C-alpha positions as CSV (number, residue, x, y, z in Angstrom):
1,M,16.4,-6.7,6.3
2,S,17.1,-4.0,9.5
3,E,14.4,-3.3,11.6
4,T,14.5,0.7,10.3
5,S,13.7,-0.7,6.5
6,E,11.2,-3.0,7.9
7,R,9.3,-0.6,9.7
8,L,9.7,1.6,6.9
9,S,8.2,-1.0,4.3
10,E,5.1,-1.6,6.7
11,L,4.6,2.7,6.8
12,E,4.5,2.6,2.8
13,M,2.5,-0.3,3.1
14,R,0.2,1.7,5.4
15,H,0.2,4.8,2.8
16,A,-1.2,3.0,-0.2
17,E,-3.8,1.2,2.2
18,Q,-4.5,5.2,3.4
19,E,-4.5,6.0,0.3
20,R,-6.5,3.6,-1.7
21,V,-9.8,3.7,0.8
22,I,-9.3,7.4,0.5
23,E,-10.2,7.3,-2.7
24,E,-12.7,4.4,-2.7
25,L,-14.5,6.5,0.2
26,S,-14.1,9.5,-2.3
27,G,-15.6,7.7,-5.5
28,E,-18.9,6.5,-2.9
29,I,-19.3,10.2,-1.3
30,A,-19.5,11.4,-5.6
31,R,-21.9,8.8,-6.5
32,Q,-24.1,9.4,-3.6
33,W,-23.5,12.6,-4.2
34,G,-24.9,12.1,-7.5
35,V,-27.8,10.1,-5.7
36,I,-29.3,12.9,-3.5
37,E,-29.1,15.7,-6.4
38,R,-31.4,13.4,-8.6
39,L,-34.2,12.7,-5.4
40,E,-33.9,16.1,-4.6
41,R,-35.0,17.5,-8.2
42,R,-37.5,14.0,-7.9
43,L,-39.1,15.6,-4.7
44,E,-39.1,19.3,-6.0
45,G,-40.9,17.8,-9.5
46,L,-43.4,15.7,-6.8
47,A,-43.6,18.6,-5.2
48,G,-44.7,21.2,-7.4
49,R,-47.2,18.8,-8.9
50,F,-49.4,18.1,-5.7
51,M,-49.6,21.8,-4.8
52,S,-50.9,22.3,-8.2
53,L,-53.6,19.2,-7.8
54,E,-53.9,21.1,-4.2
55,E,-54.5,24.2,-6.1
56,A,-57.2,22.8,-7.6
57,I,-59.4,21.0,-5.8
58,P,-62.3,22.5,-3.9
59,P,-62.1,23.9,-0.8
60,A,-64.5,21.0,1.1
61,P,-68.0,22.7,2.6
62,L,-67.8,23.6,6.2
63,T,-70.1,21.5,7.7
64,K,-71.3,19.9,11.2
65,P,-70.8,16.8,11.9
66,P,-73.8,15.2,12.8
67,H,-74.0,14.3,16.4
68,W,-74.0,18.2,16.7
């Protein structure tokens, strides 16, 4: 095998490995994006529940602390 064909084979193997890694990373990014979207929806729901609970509780009257 000549030096040129060895170099070409090495480049082809590197290229194939890089394509595999890119595909894996792309899949992981897509999975994480789904997790982020679910967490955002959950956070919005919890924030809404918190705000409704906060609005339902009457404000505490302002009183001076006992040491005044």
